[in-house]
C-alpha atoms as a printed R data frame, in Angstrom:
    type eleno elety resid chain resno       x       y       z
1   ATOM     1    CA   MET     A     1 -18.872 -35.747  18.774
2   ATOM     2    CA   ALA     A     2 -22.854 -35.733  19.428
3   ATOM     3    CA   LYS     A     3 -22.995 -35.915  15.371
4   ATOM     4    CA   LYS     A     4 -21.532 -38.910  15.300
5   ATOM     5    CA   ASN     A     5 -24.331 -41.501  15.235
6   ATOM     6    CA   ARG     A     6 -26.466 -38.927  12.672
7   ATOM     7    CA   SER     A     7 -23.067 -39.489  10.428
8   ATOM     8    CA   LYS     A     8 -22.990 -42.876  10.798
9   ATOM     9    CA   GLY     A     9 -26.327 -43.664   9.615
10  ATOM    10    CA   ARG     A    10 -26.003 -41.322   6.374
11  ATOM    11    CA   ALA     A    11 -22.516 -43.722   6.065
12  ATOM    12    CA   THR     A    12 -24.176 -47.079   6.057
13  ATOM    13    CA   GLU     A    13 -26.501 -46.057   3.409
14  ATOM    14    CA   SER     A    14 -26.082 -47.216   0.034
15  ATOM    15    CA   THR     A    15 -27.985 -43.784  -1.098
16  ATOM    16    CA   ASP     A    16 -29.664 -45.068  -4.708
17  ATOM    17    CA   SER     A    17 -27.415 -47.545  -5.190
18  ATOM    18    CA   GLY     A    18 -30.183 -50.720  -4.659
19  ATOM    19    CA   GLU     A    19 -32.550 -49.236  -6.411
20  ATOM    20    CA   VAL     A    20 -30.612 -48.434 -10.204
21  ATOM    21    CA   GLY     A    21 -30.286 -50.795 -12.537
22  ATOM    22    CA   PRO     A    22 -27.291 -52.918 -14.095
23  ATOM    23    CA   ARG     A    23 -27.117 -50.875 -17.078
24  ATOM    24    CA   GLN     A    24 -28.525 -47.554 -16.039
25  ATOM    25    CA   PRO     A    25 -25.767 -44.589 -15.118
26  ATOM    26    CA   CYS     A    26 -23.645 -44.951 -11.570
27  ATOM    27    CA   PRO     A    27 -25.330 -42.508  -9.189
28  ATOM    28    CA   CYS     A    28 -21.691 -41.888  -8.223
29  ATOM    29    CA   GLY     A    29 -21.333 -39.605 -11.528
30  ATOM    30    CA   SER     A    30 -18.741 -41.221 -12.724
31  ATOM    31    CA   GLY     A    31 -20.468 -41.702 -16.564
32  ATOM    32    CA   LYS     A    32 -19.742 -45.135 -15.789
33  ATOM    33    CA   ARG     A    33 -22.599 -48.349 -15.911
34  ATOM    34    CA   TYR     A    34 -24.127 -48.643 -12.503
35  ATOM    35    CA   LYS     A    35 -22.759 -52.767 -12.792
36  ATOM    36    CA   ALA     A    36 -19.246 -51.238 -14.165
37  ATOM    37    CA   CYS     A    37 -18.600 -49.135 -11.187
38  ATOM    38    CA   HIS     A    38 -20.115 -49.148  -7.815
39  ATOM    39    CA   GLY     A    39 -22.110 -52.379  -8.737
40  ATOM    40    CA   ALA     A    40 -19.061 -54.152  -9.979
41  ATOM    41    CA   PRO     A    41 -17.461 -56.299  -7.771
42  ATOM    42    CA   GLY     A    42 -14.577 -54.924  -5.379
43  ATOM    43    CA   GLY     A    43 -16.664 -51.996  -7.082
44  ATOM    44    CA   GLY     A    44 -17.037 -50.084  -3.424
45  ATOM    45    CA   ASP     A    45 -19.678 -51.037  -0.759
46  ATOM    46    CA   VAL     A    46 -21.657 -48.357  -0.014
47  ATOM    47    CA   PHE     A    47 -21.462 -44.832  -2.219
48  ATOM    48    CA   VAL     A    48 -22.942 -41.851  -0.548
49  ATOM    49    CA   LYS     A    49 -24.413 -38.899  -2.658
50  ATOM    50    CA   ARG     A    50 -23.972 -36.406  -0.415
51  ATOM    51    CA   PRO     A    51 -20.729 -37.327   1.583
52  ATOM    52    CA   PHE     A    52 -20.252 -33.615   3.259
53  ATOM    53    CA   GLU     A    53 -24.037 -33.099   4.595
54  ATOM    54    CA   GLY     A    54 -24.422 -31.983   7.733
55  ATOM    55    CA   MET     A    55 -21.356 -29.879   7.683
56  ATOM    56    CA   ALA     A    56 -21.456 -25.824   8.020
57  ATOM    57    CA   SER     A    57 -18.583 -25.751   5.470
58  ATOM    58    CA   GLU     A    58 -20.168 -28.658   3.030
59  ATOM    59    CA   CYS     A    59 -19.972 -26.102   0.234
60  ATOM    60    CA   ASP     A    60 -16.394 -24.592   0.313
61  ATOM    61    CA   LEU     A    61 -15.737 -28.345   0.690
62  ATOM    62    CA   VAL     A    62 -17.046 -28.912  -2.384
63  ATOM    63    CA   ALA     A    63 -16.021 -26.294  -3.541
64  ATOM    64    CA   LEU     A    64 -12.253 -27.050  -2.742
65  ATOM    65    CA   ARG     A    65 -12.361 -30.298  -4.230
66  ATOM    66    CA   GLU     A    66 -13.902 -29.574  -7.147
67  ATOM    67    CA   LEU     A    67 -13.930 -25.914  -8.666
68  ATOM    68    CA   VAL     A    68 -11.097 -23.918  -7.195
69  ATOM    69    CA   PRO     A    69  -7.184 -24.631  -7.922
70  ATOM    70    CA   ALA     A    70  -5.191 -23.043  -4.821
71  ATOM    71    CA   ALA     A    71  -6.839 -22.844  -2.033
72  ATOM    72    CA   SER     A    72  -6.661 -24.124   1.829
73  ATOM    73    CA   ALA     A    73  -8.238 -22.882   5.258
74  ATOM    74    CA   VAL     A    74  -7.309 -24.360   8.920
75  ATOM    75    CA   LEU     A    75  -9.524 -27.256  10.209
76  ATOM    76    CA   PRO     A    76 -10.423 -27.149  13.342
77  ATOM    77    CA   LEU     A    77 -10.854 -30.880  15.056
78  ATOM    78    CA   THR     A    78 -12.489 -32.020  17.976
79  ATOM    79    CA   GLY     A    79 -11.966 -34.598  20.479
80  ATOM    80    CA   GLU     A    80  -8.972 -36.363  21.208
81  ATOM    81    CA   TYR     A    81  -6.914 -34.585  18.516
82  ATOM    82    CA   ALA     A    82  -8.374 -30.908  18.860
83  ATOM    83    CA   ASP     A    83  -4.865 -29.879  19.758
84  ATOM    84    CA   ARG     A    84  -3.224 -30.632  16.336
85  ATOM    85    CA   ALA     A    85  -2.762 -27.991  13.853
86  ATOM    86    CA   VAL     A    86  -4.220 -29.648  10.317
87  ATOM    87    CA   ARG     A    87  -4.933 -27.428   7.154
88  ATOM    88    CA   VAL     A    88  -6.905 -28.168   4.331
89  ATOM    89    CA   CYS     A    89  -5.536 -27.932   0.879
90  ATOM    90    CA   THR     A    90  -6.852 -28.050  -2.789
91  ATOM    91    CA   LEU     A    91  -4.092 -30.004  -4.042
92  ATOM    92    CA   LEU     A    92  -0.582 -31.085  -2.642
93  ATOM    93    CA   PRO     A    93   2.783 -31.692  -4.502
94  ATOM    94    CA   MET     A    94   2.961 -34.546  -6.329
95  ATOM    95    CA   ALA     A    95  -1.261 -34.706  -5.808
96  ATOM    96    CA   ALA     A    96  -0.559 -36.387  -2.229
97  ATOM    97    CA   PRO     A    97  -3.151 -36.835  -0.097
98  ATOM    98    CA   ALA     A    98  -2.015 -35.811   2.808
99  ATOM    99    CA   MET     A    99   1.784 -34.545   4.344
100 ATOM   100    CA   VAL     A   100   3.126 -34.213   7.741
101 ATOM   101    CA   ARG     A   101   5.112 -31.500   7.410
102 ATOM   102    CA   GLU     A   102   8.604 -30.752   9.707
103 ATOM   103    CA   SER     A   103   6.518 -28.676  12.066
104 ATOM   104    CA   GLY     A   104   4.100 -31.503  12.865
105 ATOM   105    CA   GLU     A   105   1.210 -30.060  10.977
106 ATOM   106    CA   VAL     A   106  -0.995 -32.010   8.883
107 ATOM   107    CA   TRP     A   107  -1.627 -30.958   5.252
108 ATOM   108    CA   LEU     A   108  -5.210 -32.477   4.032
109 ATOM   109    CA   GLY     A   109  -5.378 -32.597  -0.007
110 ATOM   110    CA   LEU     A   110  -9.161 -32.537  -1.098
111 ATOM   111    CA   GLN     A   111  -8.431 -33.066  -4.580
112 ATOM   112    CA   VAL     A   112  -7.650 -36.723  -4.436
113 ATOM   113    CA   GLN     A   113 -10.221 -39.290  -5.512
114 ATOM   114    CA   HIS     A   114 -10.121 -42.533  -3.832
115 ATOM   115    CA   ALA     A   115 -13.325 -44.091  -5.616
116 ATOM   116    CA   PHE     A   116 -14.511 -45.812  -2.014
117 ATOM   117    CA   GLY     A   117 -17.379 -44.876  -2.031
118 ATOM   118    CA   ASP     A   118 -17.348 -42.136   0.909
119 ATOM   119    CA   PRO     A   119 -15.377 -39.391   0.164
120 ATOM   120    CA   SER     A   120 -16.039 -38.276   3.947
121 ATOM   121    CA   ARG     A   121 -14.856 -41.387   4.942
122 ATOM   122    CA   ASP     A   122 -11.715 -41.375   2.763
123 ATOM   123    CA   LEU     A   123 -10.685 -38.101   3.883
124 ATOM   124    CA   ALA     A   124 -11.024 -39.273   7.592
125 ATOM   125    CA   ALA     A   125  -8.880 -42.336   6.832
126 ATOM   126    CA   VAL     A   126  -6.022 -40.102   5.315
127 ATOM   127    CA   LEU     A   127  -6.210 -37.541   7.811
128 ATOM   128    CA   LEU     A   128  -6.273 -40.070  11.152
129 ATOM   129    CA   ALA     A   129  -3.409 -42.160   9.131
130 ATOM   130    CA   ALA     A   130  -1.468 -38.606   8.898
131 ATOM   131    CA   LEU     A   131  -2.175 -38.010  12.544
132 ATOM   132    CA   ASP     A   132  -0.292 -40.740  13.477
133 ATOM   133    CA   ALA     A   133   2.605 -40.334  11.022
134 ATOM   134    CA   GLU     A   134   5.869 -38.901  11.912
135 ATOM   135    CA   PRO     A   135   6.927 -34.845  11.071
136 ATOM   136    CA   GLY     A   136   8.594 -34.736   7.720
137 ATOM   137    CA   THR     A   137   6.260 -37.779   6.463
138 ATOM   138    CA   PRO     A   138   6.041 -36.637   2.623
139 ATOM   139    CA   MET     A   139   3.121 -38.544   1.664
140 ATOM   140    CA   VAL     A   140   0.205 -40.356   3.578
141 ATOM   141    CA   GLY     A   141  -2.728 -41.969   1.203
142 ATOM   142    CA   LEU     A   142  -4.580 -44.958   1.287
143 ATOM   143    CA   THR     A   143  -3.798 -48.259  -0.181
144 ATOM   144    CA   GLU     A   144  -7.395 -50.219   0.031
145 ATOM   145    CA   ALA     A   145 -10.565 -49.140   0.635
146 ATOM   146    CA   PRO     A   146 -10.682 -47.584   4.318
147 ATOM   147    CA   GLY     A   147 -13.772 -49.940   5.681
148 ATOM   148    CA   ASN     A   148 -15.962 -48.455   9.004
149 ATOM   149    CA   GLY     A   149 -14.510 -46.198  10.957
150 ATOM   150    CA   PRO     A   150 -15.359 -42.106  11.607
151 ATOM   151    CA   ARG     A   151 -16.006 -40.073   8.978
152 ATOM   152    CA   LEU     A   152 -14.625 -36.308   8.631
153 ATOM   153    CA   GLN     A   153 -17.992 -34.919  10.347
154 ATOM   154    CA   ASP     A   154 -16.604 -37.061  13.436
155 ATOM   155    CA   LEU     A   155 -13.400 -35.455  13.303
156 ATOM   156    CA   VAL     A   156 -14.155 -31.587  12.550
157 ATOM   157    CA   ALA     A   157 -15.638 -29.307  14.794
158 ATOM   158    CA   ASP     A   158 -18.335 -27.757  13.575
159 ATOM   159    CA   GLY     A   159 -18.302 -24.335  11.993
160 ATOM   160    CA   PRO     A   160 -17.381 -22.366   8.866
161 ATOM   161    CA   LEU     A   161 -13.786 -22.836   7.431
162 ATOM   162    CA   THR     A   162 -12.234 -19.874   6.815
163 ATOM   163    CA   ILE     A   163 -10.781 -20.222   3.340
164 ATOM   164    CA   GLU     A   164  -7.517 -18.865   2.129
165 ATOM   165    CA   MET     A   165  -7.011 -17.931  -1.667
166 ATOM   166    CA   HIS     A   166  -3.847 -18.226  -2.852
167 ATOM   167    CA   GLU     A   167  -2.404 -17.118  -6.665
168 ATOM   168    CA   GLY     A   168  -0.443 -20.176  -7.062
169 ATOM   169    CA   PHE     A   169   1.157 -22.957  -5.125
170 ATOM   170    CA   ASP     A   170   4.527 -20.770  -3.675
171 ATOM   171    CA   PHE     A   171   2.627 -22.236   0.143
172 ATOM   172    CA   TRP     A   172   3.821 -25.531  -0.465
173 ATOM   173    CA   VAL     A   173   7.689 -24.445  -0.107
174 ATOM   174    CA   ALA     A   174   7.350 -21.555   2.869
175 ATOM   175    CA   ASP     A   175   9.173 -24.343   4.947
176 ATOM   176    CA   MET     A   176  10.536 -26.733   2.762
177 ATOM   177    CA   GLU     A   177  13.936 -27.046   0.909
178 ATOM   178    CA   ASP     A   178  14.773 -27.018  -2.537
179 ATOM   179    CA   SER     A   179  14.198 -29.952  -4.913
180 ATOM   180    CA   PRO     A   180  13.974 -30.844  -8.145
181 ATOM   181    CA   GLU     A   181  11.105 -33.005  -7.539
182 ATOM   182    CA   LEU     A   182   9.444 -30.145  -5.812
183 ATOM   183    CA   ALA     A   183  10.042 -27.589  -8.544
184 ATOM   184    CA   ALA     A   184   8.791 -29.555 -11.095
185 ATOM   185    CA   ALA     A   185   5.424 -30.677  -9.182
186 ATOM   186    CA   LEU     A   186   5.090 -26.717  -8.536
187 ATOM   187    CA   GLU     A   187   5.934 -25.578 -12.306
188 ATOM   188    CA   GLU     A   188   2.852 -28.289 -12.759
189 ATOM   189    CA   ALA     A   189   1.167 -27.188 -10.330
190 ATOM   190    CA   HIS     A   190   1.131 -23.304 -11.386
191 ATOM   191    CA   GLY     A   191   0.188 -24.498 -15.235
192 ATOM   192    CA   ALA     A   192  -2.876 -25.938 -13.921
193 ATOM   193    CA   THR     A   193  -4.573 -22.872 -12.180
194 ATOM   194    CA   ALA     A   194  -6.675 -19.820 -13.046
195 ATOM   195    CA   PRO     A   195  -7.708 -16.661 -11.366
196 ATOM   196    CA   THR     A   196 -10.124 -17.656  -8.848
197 ATOM   197    CA   ALA     A   197 -11.481 -15.584  -5.682
198 ATOM   198    CA   ARG     A   198 -14.056 -16.229  -3.357
199 ATOM   199    CA   LEU     A   199 -16.587 -13.454  -2.690
200 ATOM   200    CA   ALA     A   200 -17.115 -12.033   0.429
201 ATOM   201    CA   SER     A   201 -20.972 -11.315   0.413
202 ATOM   202    CA   VAL     A   202 -22.317 -15.021  -0.068
203 ATOM   203    CA   PRO     A   203 -21.137 -18.291   1.433
204 ATOM   204    CA   ALA     A   204 -19.230 -20.738  -0.839
205 ATOM   205    CA   ALA     A   205 -19.420 -18.892  -4.757
206 ATOM   206    CA   TYR     A   206 -16.296 -17.934  -6.464
207 ATOM   207    CA   TRP     A   207 -15.527 -15.945  -9.486
208 ATOM   208    CA   THR     A   208 -13.001 -17.065 -11.835
209 ATOM   209    CA   HIS     A   209 -11.244 -16.355 -15.032
210 ATOM   210    CA   LEU     A   210 -11.041 -18.886 -17.535
211 ATOM   211    CA   GLY     A   211  -9.438 -18.676 -20.945
212 ATOM   212    CA   ASP     A   212 -11.100 -15.818 -22.483
213 ATOM   213    CA   LYS     A   213 -14.227 -15.888 -20.444
214 ATOM   214    CA   GLU     A   214 -15.372 -15.229 -16.584
215 ATOM   215    CA   PHE     A   215 -17.919 -17.151 -14.635
216 ATOM   216    CA   LEU     A   216 -19.617 -16.968 -11.365
217 ATOM   217    CA   ARG     A   217 -20.062 -20.436  -9.868
218 ATOM   218    CA   TRP     A   218 -22.019 -20.705  -6.995
219 ATOM   219    CA   VAL     A   219 -22.491 -24.026  -4.520
220 ATOM   220    CA   LEU     A   220 -26.116 -23.758  -3.390
221 ATOM   221    CA   PRO     A   221 -26.996 -26.516   0.016
222 ATOM   222    CA   GLU     A   222 -30.570 -26.217  -0.576
223 ATOM   223    CA   GLN     A   223 -32.670 -29.521  -2.724
224 ATOM   224    CA   GLU     A   224 -32.145 -29.731  -5.654
225 ATOM   225    CA   ASP     A   225 -35.371 -30.154  -6.800
226 ATOM   226    CA   ASP     A   226 -36.159 -26.779  -4.444
227 ATOM   227    CA   LEU     A   227 -33.142 -24.928  -6.871
228 ATOM   228    CA   LEU     A   228 -34.817 -25.588  -9.736
229 ATOM   229    CA   ASP     A   229 -38.124 -24.726  -9.077
230 ATOM   230    CA   ALA     A   230 -36.786 -21.478  -7.579
231 ATOM   231    CA   PHE     A   231 -34.553 -20.694 -10.354
232 ATOM   232    CA   ALA     A   232 -37.172 -21.413 -13.127
233 ATOM   233    CA   ARG     A   233 -39.505 -18.791 -11.038
234 ATOM   234    CA   LEU     A   234 -36.647 -16.341 -11.251
235 ATOM   235    CA   HIS     A   235 -36.052 -16.994 -14.896
236 ATOM   236    CA   VAL     A   236 -39.386 -16.309 -15.850
237 ATOM   237    CA   ALA     A   237 -39.119 -13.200 -13.890
238 ATOM   238    CA   GLY     A   238 -36.102 -11.725 -15.481
239 ATOM   239    CA   GLU     A   239 -34.317 -12.274 -12.580
240 ATOM   240    CA   ASP     A   240 -32.001 -15.203 -12.283
241 ATOM   241    CA   LYS     A   241 -29.212 -12.776 -14.079
242 ATOM   242    CA   VAL     A   242 -26.270 -11.997 -11.142
243 ATOM   243    CA   ILE     A   243 -25.220  -8.540 -12.572
244 ATOM   244    CA   ASP     A   244 -26.849  -7.140 -15.926
245 ATOM   245    CA   ASP     A   245 -25.531  -8.600 -19.375
246 ATOM   246    CA   ALA     A   246 -24.495 -11.868 -17.169
247 ATOM   247    CA   ARG     A   247 -26.029 -15.444 -17.984
248 ATOM   248    CA   LEU     A   248 -27.155 -18.877 -16.512
249 ATOM   249    CA   ILE     A   249 -25.479 -21.027 -18.235
250 ATOM   250    CA   GLY     A   250 -26.239 -24.035 -16.643
251 ATOM   251    CA   MET     A   251 -25.581 -26.372 -13.480
252 ATOM   252    CA   PHE     A   252 -23.932 -29.084 -12.252
253 ATOM   253    CA   ARG     A   253 -23.926 -31.816  -9.733
254 ATOM   254    CA   ALA     A   254 -21.230 -32.407  -7.068
255 ATOM   255    CA   HIS     A   255 -21.184 -34.351  -4.281
256 ATOM   256    CA   GLY     A   256 -25.035 -34.084  -3.565
257 ATOM   257    CA   VAL     A   257 -24.970 -30.253  -4.002
258 ATOM   258    CA   VAL     A   258 -25.842 -28.043  -6.934
259 ATOM   259    CA   VAL     A   259 -23.656 -25.553  -8.671
260 ATOM   260    CA   PRO     A   260 -25.317 -22.815 -11.065
261 ATOM   261    CA   VAL     A   261 -22.855 -21.299 -13.440
262 ATOM   262    CA   TRP     A   262 -23.169 -17.457 -14.474
263 ATOM   263    CA   GLU     A   263 -20.586 -16.084 -17.449
264 ATOM   264    CA   VAL     A   264 -20.031 -12.642 -16.879
265 ATOM   265    CA   PRO     A   265 -19.039 -10.062 -19.273
266 ATOM   266    CA   VAL     A   266 -15.064  -9.821 -19.700
267 ATOM   267    CA   GLY     A   267 -13.701  -7.239 -16.915
268 ATOM   268    CA   THR     A   268 -16.462  -7.651 -14.318
269 ATOM   269    CA   GLY     A   269 -13.799  -9.069 -11.805
270 ATOM   270    CA   VAL     A   270 -14.667 -10.446  -8.652
271 ATOM   271    CA   GLU     A   271 -15.637  -6.611  -7.214
272 ATOM   272    CA   GLY     A   272 -18.223  -6.394 -10.283
273 ATOM   273    CA   VAL     A   273 -20.346  -9.660  -9.237
274 ATOM   274    CA   GLU     A   274 -20.507  -9.143  -4.864
275 ATOM   275    CA   ASP     A   275 -23.472  -6.756  -4.668
276 ATOM   276    CA   GLY     A   276 -25.020  -8.757  -7.455
277 ATOM   277    CA   ALA     A   277 -24.972 -12.212  -5.779
278 ATOM   278    CA   ALA     A   278 -26.460 -10.853  -2.346
279 ATOM   279    CA   ALA     A   279 -29.095  -9.013  -4.019
280 ATOM   280    CA   LEU     A   280 -29.397 -12.544  -6.201
281 ATOM   281    CA   ARG     A   281 -29.653 -14.472  -2.790
282 ATOM   282    CA   THR     A   282 -32.335 -12.499  -1.451
283 ATOM   283    CA   LYS     A   283 -34.490 -12.922  -4.169
284 ATOM   284    CA   LEU     A   284 -33.421 -16.720  -4.485
285 ATOM   285    CA   ASP     A   285 -34.520 -17.269  -0.857
286 ATOM   286    CA   ALA     A   286 -38.180 -15.564  -1.657
287 ATOM   287    CA   ALA     A   287 -38.488 -17.853  -5.026
288 ATOM   288    CA   LEU     A   288 -37.447 -20.722  -2.842
289 ATOM   289    CA   ALA     A   289 -40.241 -20.092  -0.077
290 ATOM   290    CA   ASP     A   290 -43.084 -19.599  -2.607
291 ATOM   291    CA   ASP     A   291 -44.463 -22.904  -2.672
292 ATOM   292    CA   THR     A   292 -47.558 -22.242  -4.982
293 ATOM   293    CA   ASP     A   293 -47.841 -24.169  -8.409
294 ATOM   294    CA   LEU     A   294 -45.568 -23.505 -11.023
295 ATOM   295    CA   THR     A   295 -46.889 -22.182 -14.439
296 ATOM   296    CA   THR     A   296 -46.994 -23.457 -17.786
297 ATOM   297    CA   GLU     A   297 -43.725 -21.099 -18.732
298 ATOM   298    CA   GLU     A   298 -42.081 -21.405 -15.143
299 ATOM   299    CA   ARG     A   299 -42.297 -25.476 -15.580
300 ATOM   300    CA   SER     A   300 -40.766 -25.116 -19.133
301 ATOM   301    CA   ALA     A   301 -38.160 -23.172 -17.548
302 ATOM   302    CA   ARG     A   302 -37.591 -25.635 -14.943
303 ATOM   303    CA   ALA     A   303 -36.980 -28.097 -17.731
304 ATOM   304    CA   GLY     A   304 -34.264 -26.405 -19.523
305 ATOM   305    CA   LEU     A   305 -32.302 -26.188 -16.182
306 ATOM   306    CA   ALA     A   306 -33.008 -29.751 -15.838
307 ATOM   307    CA   ASN     A   307 -31.584 -30.594 -19.227
308 ATOM   308    CA   ARG     A   308 -28.770 -28.288 -18.930
309 ATOM   309    CA   GLN     A   309 -27.493 -30.168 -15.451
310 ATOM   310    CA   VAL     A   310 -24.366 -32.272 -15.903
311 ATOM   311    CA   THR     A   311 -23.105 -34.545 -12.844
312 ATOM   312    CA   ILE     A   312 -19.436 -34.011 -12.522
313 ATOM   313    CA   ARG     A   313 -18.471 -35.965  -9.233
């Protein structure tokens, strides 16, 4: 619980909202103007740009919330809830924010958008409600803004998560009776999945096969400006490729962190990018440590990267 004061400090800040003009894009990444989003009456009294900051699992939580179709992980709690069994899942049946299994284990869904300004606080509020619910409760969620209270950082024991990847959502029904509603939800969820695997060589990097192409999407914890400088240096040096014939096609922002995306040759598979990702991490660390001014060519490369950035959340 030593992290509590640090987390509360971030939760109460408006993080950029006070300096955004009414006709400018809302900093939450919704694509709406500020006056129609968090600047609107009832639009949320807090916006936290990087809601999972400070958690060892921050980048994987962002990946599971935004990139990965089917995965889960045991979520170790601290304090009075340390003895409760909790599992975070990318998606739950019927898009439930949380559910309580017959065993009493709580499952918390990550791919739920409450739009109350602080996903960490929203998830914590759902988790607390689920911890108080009876075994067998199929859906627990929020019907209104959760208000002040603990955030996920205050409830979760610090440390990286062990991610379990799933080919589909059959893990949903391991201890549930069949029903037409559950079967329909399972079929719909399966139709939205794409082959995805987590790399073992570097943290929070995920290979996926989307349509007829393969990609590597890597959630990085460093500050955006520092990453843009580093990748500009690597690009000019011809060292920004994760493997030969791969191409860094851009970056997007999600929950305050940056996610570079590479297109890799079809047939590469996750095994084909493991060594290259580890080597690129070493090069990236060196580029991040370089504090010399960017050259003209590097500044041009940086501008190109910045222009290809998209905020998705």
